[in-house]
DOLUMTOR-436294 format. One record per residue: residue number from 1; residue in three letters; x negated, y negated, z negated of N, C-alpha, C, O in turn. Coordinates in nm, 3 decimals. Each point is the difference from the previous one (the first is absolute). Last residue first. Layout:
N
[r NUM; ALA; [X; Y; Z]; [X; Y; Z]; [X; Y; Z]; [X; Y; Z]]
...
This chain:
81
[r 81; UNK; [-4.923; 0.899; -0.321]; [-0.077; 0.037; -0.119]; [-0.084; 0.117; 0.030]; [-0.074; 0.047; -0.086]]
[r 80; UNK; [0.366; -0.190; 0.420]; [-0.101; -0.103; -0.021]; [-0.088; 0.035; -0.118]; [-0.120; -0.024; 0.003]]
[r 79; UNK; [0.493; 0.295; 0.101]; [-0.104; 0.017; 0.101]; [-0.112; -0.101; -0.022]; [-0.117; 0.031; 0.024]]
[r 78; UNK; [0.503; -0.057; -0.297]; [-0.075; 0.123; -0.029]; [-0.117; 0.018; 0.095]; [-0.109; 0.041; -0.041]]
[r 77; UNK; [0.407; -0.395; 0.121]; [-0.080; -0.028; -0.119]; [-0.083; 0.122; -0.039]; [-0.115; -0.015; -0.041]]
[r 76; UNK; [0.426; 0.057; 0.392]; [-0.116; -0.080; 0.042]; [-0.091; -0.032; -0.118]; [-0.122; -0.003; 0.014]]
[r 75; UNK; [0.524; 0.224; -0.105]; [-0.087; 0.089; 0.076]; [-0.126; -0.074; 0.043]; [-0.110; 0.054; -0.008]]
[r 74; UNK; [0.446; -0.304; -0.200]; [-0.063; 0.090; -0.096]; [-0.099; 0.093; 0.070]; [-0.109; 0.025; -0.050]]
[r 73; UNK; [0.369; -0.305; 0.322]; [-0.099; -0.078; -0.074]; [-0.072; 0.087; -0.104]; [-0.121; -0.014; -0.018]]
[r 72; UNK; [0.477; 0.209; 0.253]; [-0.111; -0.028; 0.091]; [-0.111; -0.078; -0.071]; [-0.118; 0.031; 0.017]]
[r 71; UNK; [0.517; 0.049; -0.250]; [-0.074; 0.126; 0.020]; [-0.123; -0.022; 0.088]; [-0.108; 0.052; -0.026]]
[r 70; UNK; [0.398; -0.417; -0.030]; [-0.072; 0.029; -0.125]; [-0.080; 0.128; 0.013]; [-0.115; 0.006; -0.043]]
[r 69; UNK; [0.396; -0.118; 0.402]; [-0.115; -0.092; -0.008]; [-0.081; 0.026; -0.126]; [-0.123; 0.002; 0.005]]
[r 68; UNK; [0.522; 0.238; 0.045]; [-0.097; 0.041; 0.100]; [-0.125; -0.087; -0.006]; [-0.112; 0.051; 0.005]]
[r 67; UNK; [0.481; -0.164; -0.276]; [-0.066; 0.122; -0.048]; [-0.108; 0.047; 0.097]; [-0.106; 0.044; -0.042]]
[r 66; UNK; [0.368; -0.410; 0.173]; [-0.084; -0.037; -0.114]; [-0.076; 0.123; -0.051]; [-0.120; -0.007; -0.027]]
[r 65; UNK; [0.443; 0.073; 0.357]; [-0.118; -0.065; 0.054]; [-0.098; -0.036; -0.110]; [-0.121; 0.018; 0.014]]
[r 64; UNK; [0.534; 0.160; -0.142]; [-0.076; 0.102; 0.073]; [-0.130; -0.061; 0.053]; [-0.106; 0.061; -0.011]]
[r 63; UNK; [0.403; -0.354; -0.197]; [-0.054; 0.094; -0.097]; [-0.086; 0.104; 0.069]; [-0.110; 0.031; -0.046]]
[r 62; UNK; [0.348; -0.337; 0.308]; [-0.112; -0.064; -0.067]; [-0.066; 0.096; -0.097]; [-0.122; 0.005; -0.010]]
[r 61; UNK; [0.511; 0.139; 0.217]; [-0.109; -0.006; 0.097]; [-0.122; -0.064; -0.063]; [-0.113; 0.047; 0.021]]
[r 60; UNK; [0.500; -0.035; -0.275]; [-0.054; 0.135; 0.012]; [-0.113; 0.003; 0.102]; [-0.096; 0.075; -0.017]]
[r 59; UNK; [0.326; -0.479; -0.042]; [-0.081; 0.032; -0.117]; [-0.059; 0.140; 0.010]; [-0.114; 0.022; -0.040]]
[r 58; UNK; [0.413; -0.163; 0.375]; [-0.123; -0.078; 0.008]; [-0.092; 0.033; -0.117]; [-0.121; 0.014; 0.018]]
[r 57; UNK; [0.550; 0.181; -0.016]; [-0.082; 0.055; 0.108]; [-0.135; -0.071; 0.008]; [-0.104; 0.063; 0.015]]
[r 56; UNK; [0.418; -0.233; -0.317]; [-0.052; 0.128; -0.046]; [-0.088; 0.066; 0.106]; [-0.105; 0.056; -0.032]]
[r 55; UNK; [0.327; -0.453; 0.144]; [-0.106; -0.028; -0.097]; [-0.062; 0.131; -0.048]; [-0.122; 0.010; -0.013]]
[r 54; UNK; [0.493; 0.022; 0.295]; [-0.116; -0.049; 0.073]; [-0.117; -0.029; -0.094]; [-0.115; 0.029; 0.033]]
[r 53; UNK; [0.527; 0.098; -0.225]; [-0.057; 0.112; 0.075]; [-0.126; -0.043; 0.075]; [-0.099; 0.073; 0.000]]
[r 52; UNK; [0.349; -0.403; -0.219]; [-0.067; 0.085; -0.098]; [-0.067; 0.119; 0.069]; [-0.111; 0.039; -0.037]]
[r 51; UNK; [0.376; -0.319; 0.305]; [-0.119; -0.072; -0.045]; [-0.081; 0.084; -0.099]; [-0.122; 0.007; 0.010]]
[r 50; UNK; [0.537; 0.161; 0.133]; [-0.097; 0.004; 0.109]; [-0.129; -0.070; -0.039]; [-0.109; 0.048; 0.032]]
[r 49; UNK; [0.466; -0.065; -0.339]; [-0.050; 0.136; 0.013]; [-0.107; 0.009; 0.108]; [-0.104; 0.062; -0.021]]
[r 48; UNK; [0.331; -0.468; -0.028]; [-0.089; 0.022; -0.114]; [-0.061; 0.139; 0.007]; [-0.120; 0.017; -0.026]]
[r 47; UNK; [0.447; -0.123; 0.347]; [-0.124; -0.075; 0.024]; [-0.100; 0.020; -0.113]; [-0.120; 0.016; 0.025]]
[r 46; UNK; [0.546; 0.168; -0.079]; [-0.071; 0.072; 0.106]; [-0.133; -0.069; 0.030]; [-0.103; 0.067; 0.016]]
[r 45; UNK; [0.393; -0.275; -0.318]; [-0.062; 0.117; -0.061]; [-0.075; 0.084; 0.104]; [-0.102; 0.061; -0.031]]
[r 44; UNK; [0.339; -0.437; 0.187]; [-0.109; -0.041; -0.089]; [-0.069; 0.120; -0.063]; [-0.123; 0.004; -0.006]]
[r 43; UNK; [0.509; 0.071; 0.269]; [-0.112; -0.043; 0.083]; [-0.120; -0.039; -0.085]; [-0.113; 0.036; 0.032]]
[r 42; UNK; [0.514; 0.071; -0.253]; [-0.059; 0.120; 0.062]; [-0.121; -0.036; 0.084]; [-0.102; 0.069; -0.004]]
[r 41; UNK; [0.348; -0.422; -0.182]; [-0.070; 0.075; -0.105]; [-0.068; 0.124; 0.057]; [-0.113; 0.031; -0.035]]
[r 40; UNK; [0.388; -0.282; 0.323]; [-0.124; -0.072; -0.029]; [-0.080; 0.072; -0.107]; [-0.123; 0.009; 0.010]]
[r 39; UNK; [0.553; 0.152; 0.092]; [-0.090; 0.024; 0.112]; [-0.136; -0.063; -0.027]; [-0.104; 0.062; 0.025]]
[r 38; UNK; [0.443; -0.153; -0.330]; [-0.042; 0.140; -0.012]; [-0.099; 0.035; 0.110]; [-0.100; 0.068; -0.025]]
[r 37; UNK; [0.297; -0.490; 0.046]; [-0.091; 0.007; -0.115]; [-0.052; 0.142; -0.019]; [-0.118; 0.020; -0.028]]
[r 36; UNK; [0.451; -0.096; 0.353]; [-0.130; -0.050; 0.044]; [-0.102; 0.005; -0.113]; [-0.116; 0.031; 0.024]]
[r 35; UNK; [0.563; 0.079; -0.120]; [-0.060; 0.105; 0.083]; [-0.139; -0.042; 0.048]; [-0.092; 0.082; 0.005]]
[r 34; UNK; [0.345; -0.397; -0.237]; [-0.039; 0.108; -0.090]; [-0.070; 0.112; 0.076]; [-0.101; 0.054; -0.045]]
[r 33; UNK; [0.289; -0.407; 0.293]; [-0.113; -0.048; -0.078]; [-0.054; 0.110; -0.093]; [-0.121; 0.017; -0.013]]
[r 32; UNK; [0.513; 0.069; 0.262]; [-0.115; -0.010; 0.089]; [-0.125; -0.044; -0.075]; [-0.109; 0.052; 0.025]]
[r 31; UNK; [0.528; -0.037; -0.262]; [-0.054; 0.132; 0.036]; [-0.126; -0.010; 0.086]; [-0.098; 0.070; -0.027]]
[r 30; UNK; [0.422; -0.397; -0.195]; [-0.146; -0.014; -0.004]; [-0.070; 0.129; 0.043]; [-0.119; 0.017; -0.024]]
[r 29; UNK; [0.596; -0.064; -0.026]; [-0.036; -0.096; 0.104]; [-0.152; -0.018; 0.009]; [-0.051; -0.054; 0.098]]
[r 28; UNK; [0.352; 0.498; -0.271]; [-0.086; -0.113; -0.038]; [-0.035; -0.088; 0.119]; [-0.033; 0.049; 0.108]]
[r 27; UNK; [0.301; 0.381; -0.188]; [0.063; -0.120; 0.052]; [-0.085; -0.125; -0.019]; [0.049; -0.111; 0.016]]
[r 26; UNK; [-0.212; 0.541; -0.146]; [0.086; 0.038; 0.112]; [0.062; -0.123; 0.066]; [0.014; -0.005; 0.122]]
[r 25; UNK; [-0.284; -0.002; -0.527]; [-0.074; -0.008; 0.127]; [0.088; 0.030; 0.121]; [-0.033; -0.040; 0.112]]
[r 24; UNK; [0.163; -0.186; -0.591]; [0.017; 0.129; 0.064]; [-0.065; -0.009; 0.139]; [0.039; -0.085; 0.080]]
[r 23; UNK; [-0.197; -0.223; -0.507]; [0.087; 0.013; 0.117]; [0.010; 0.145; 0.044]; [-0.089; 0.081; -0.024]]
[r 22; UNK; [-0.195; -0.265; -0.331]; [0.140; 0.004; -0.044]; [0.097; 0.018; 0.116]; [0.121; 0.010; -0.022]]
[r 21; UNK; [-0.658; 0.136; -0.103]; [0.082; -0.074; 0.095]; [0.146; 0.015; -0.040]; [0.046; 0.111; -0.028]]
[r 20; UNK; [-0.490; 0.062; -0.159]; [0.105; -0.069; -0.075]; [0.082; -0.091; 0.090]; [0.036; -0.112; -0.038]]
[r 19; UNK; [-0.386; 0.438; 0.158]; [-0.028; -0.143; 0.014]; [0.098; -0.086; -0.078]; [-0.007; -0.123; 0.004]]
[r 18; UNK; [0.055; 0.592; 0.011]; [-0.134; -0.022; -0.055]; [-0.035; -0.148; 0.003]; [-0.073; -0.049; -0.086]]
[r 17; UNK; [0.472; 0.192; 0.287]; [0.013; 0.004; -0.146]; [-0.135; -0.018; -0.067]; [-0.006; -0.053; -0.111]]
[r 16; UNK; [0.033; 0.086; 0.582]; [0.056; -0.126; -0.047]; [0.012; -0.004; -0.151]; [-0.015; -0.106; -0.061]]
[r 15; UNK; [-0.139; 0.506; 0.308]; [-0.095; -0.110; -0.016]; [0.058; -0.126; -0.062]; [-0.070; -0.068; -0.075]]
[r 14; UNK; [0.325; 0.498; 0.145]; [-0.136; 0.030; -0.043]; [-0.081; -0.125; -0.036]; [-0.061; -0.005; -0.107]]
[r 13; UNK; [0.525; -0.014; 0.262]; [-0.005; 0.099; -0.108]; [-0.142; 0.014; -0.055]; [-0.018; 0.008; -0.121]]
[r 12; UNK; [0.095; -0.295; 0.493]; [0.073; -0.050; -0.116]; [-0.013; 0.095; -0.119]; [-0.019; -0.045; -0.113]]
[r 11; UNK; [-0.162; 0.173; 0.530]; [-0.076; -0.110; -0.058]; [0.066; -0.051; -0.127]; [-0.067; -0.028; -0.099]]
[r 10; UNK; [0.296; 0.351; 0.349]; [-0.119; 0.058; -0.063]; [-0.082; -0.108; -0.068]; [-0.047; 0.019; -0.112]]
[r 9; UNK; [0.414; -0.161; 0.363]; [0.045; 0.073; -0.118]; [-0.119; 0.059; -0.075]; [-0.008; -0.010; -0.123]]
[r 8; UNK; [-0.072; -0.201; 0.536]; [0.037; -0.098; -0.103]; [0.041; 0.069; -0.130]; [-0.035; -0.044; -0.109]]
[r 7; UNK; [-0.054; 0.316; 0.485]; [-0.122; -0.067; -0.043]; [0.027; -0.099; -0.113]; [-0.075; -0.005; -0.097]]
[r 6; UNK; [0.440; 0.218; 0.305]; [-0.077; 0.095; -0.082]; [-0.126; -0.065; -0.055]; [-0.036; 0.020; -0.116]]
[r 5; UNK; [0.293; -0.270; 0.421]; [0.072; 0.016; -0.126]; [-0.075; 0.093; -0.095]; [-0.012; -0.029; -0.119]]
[r 4; UNK; [-0.150; -0.021; 0.559]; [-0.023; -0.122; -0.078]; [0.067; 0.009; -0.137]; [-0.058; -0.041; -0.101]]
[r 3; UNK; [0.134; 0.390; 0.416]; [-0.136; 0.002; -0.050]; [-0.029; -0.121; -0.091]; [-0.062; 0.014; -0.105]]
[r 2; UNK; [0.563; 0.185; 0.150]; [-0.098; -0.068; 0.084]; [-0.137; -0.008; -0.069]; [-0.011; -0.001; -0.123]]
[r 1; UNK; [0.379; 0.392; 0.050]; [-0.047; -0.121; -0.064]; [-0.102; -0.068; 0.091]; [-0.096; 0.065; 0.042]]
């Protein structure tokens, strides 16, 4: 079975029915557009994941720094009293 045929068959069985597509993906004239939409969705979700990961890293650094500064300020307040 050619690779392209397998890819179209898998897409038709798994994904096209979820999208309520009425065409058979094996012979579909809109195949390139449908395939591009799937690629775009994957890219968007990858970008969202990377953005969320970067935000989480930044927040964890802020949290650590914030805690350190608070401890330092508390220590300085004890020494002043």
